[in-house]
C-alpha positions, 0 to 999 in steps of 0.5 A, a space after each residue: 145146116 144140112 137140109 131138113 128133107 136129108 135128116 129124116 129117113 128110112 131107118 126105123 124101117 130098115 131097123 125092124 127089118 134087120 131085127 128079124 136077123 139079130 144075132 149073137 153079139 160078143 160086145 153087148 154092151 156096145 150093140 145096146 148103146 147103138 140101139 139106144 142111140 137109134 131110139 133117140 134119133 128117131 124118137 126126135 125125128 118123130 116128134 119133128 113129123 108129128 109137129 108139121 113137116 112143112 113149118 117145123 119146129 126151131 127147138 126140135 131141129 136144135 134138139 135132133 142137131 145136138 143128137 146127131 152130133 154127139 151120135 157122129 163123134 161116138 162113132 168116130 170113136 167106135 170106128 176108130 176102136 173096132 173098125 166098122 162094127 159088123 154083125 159079129 160085134 154087135 149083131 145085126 141089128 146092131 150094124 144096122 144101127 151104126 149105119 142109121 147113125 153114119 147116115 145122119 151125120 154130117 156129108 164129111 163123116 158120111 164121105 168117110 165111112 162110105 168105102 167101110 158100108 161099101 165093103 160091109 155091104 158087099 161082105 154081107 155085113 149090111 144090107 143093099 138098101 143102106 149102102 144105097 141110102 148112103 152112096 145117094 147121100 154123098 153123092 148129092 151132097 157133092 152135086 152129083 146123080 144119085 143111083 137108086 133114087 133115094 134122095 128127095 129135095 128139100 119139102 119145099 121144092 116138093 109140088 104140093 105134097 108130091 115128092 121131088 126127088 134129085 136128079 137120078 143118073 140112068 133114070 130109066 133103069 133106076 128100077 133095075 138097080 133099086 131091085 139089085 140091092 133090095 129096094 122095092 120100085 121108085 113109084 112105091 117108094 114115093 108114096 112111101 115118102 108121102 105117108 111118112 112125111 104127111 101121116 095126118 093124110 093117111 086117113 083122108 079120102 
């Protein structure tokens, strides 16, 4: 099974940002479907976190896997029919939603989609943050160094509740690369990880 750490990412934050730039979609039904699927994707992950990420509920994990498998199958069909669903087809929020479904798919499909995601980013149809997340995920999945430092290790490999990241290529310059694609500095990202995975700690002194 894919590591739990890599199943939960910051899709909700990405979508909240992209909603500010939603635009008209020529296929409004497909846009609504993508947003609905993302809603389900995020709901199951929020449920998992609320029940305690350190000791994940197996029944919730099984439901999450079923949702991810269904979304992967549907995304494969969408790409086969339309190519990458860009903002002109499904709106800016719809294309970011499509990305999130790919981000939570299996490694083979992620790797297959990476060139399409890269092209969408280069043509201004997808955020640099999205491209960075998928590139790092594919690289880490192949045992290679990540470029932008977006991928954390499994929870059990953290130092208590201090996030541990997968190895980063040229880590001394990672913040420069992160800035180039619209990501905030690595230190802030690590703090965000702690707030996301351990929300119960937010009110602690």
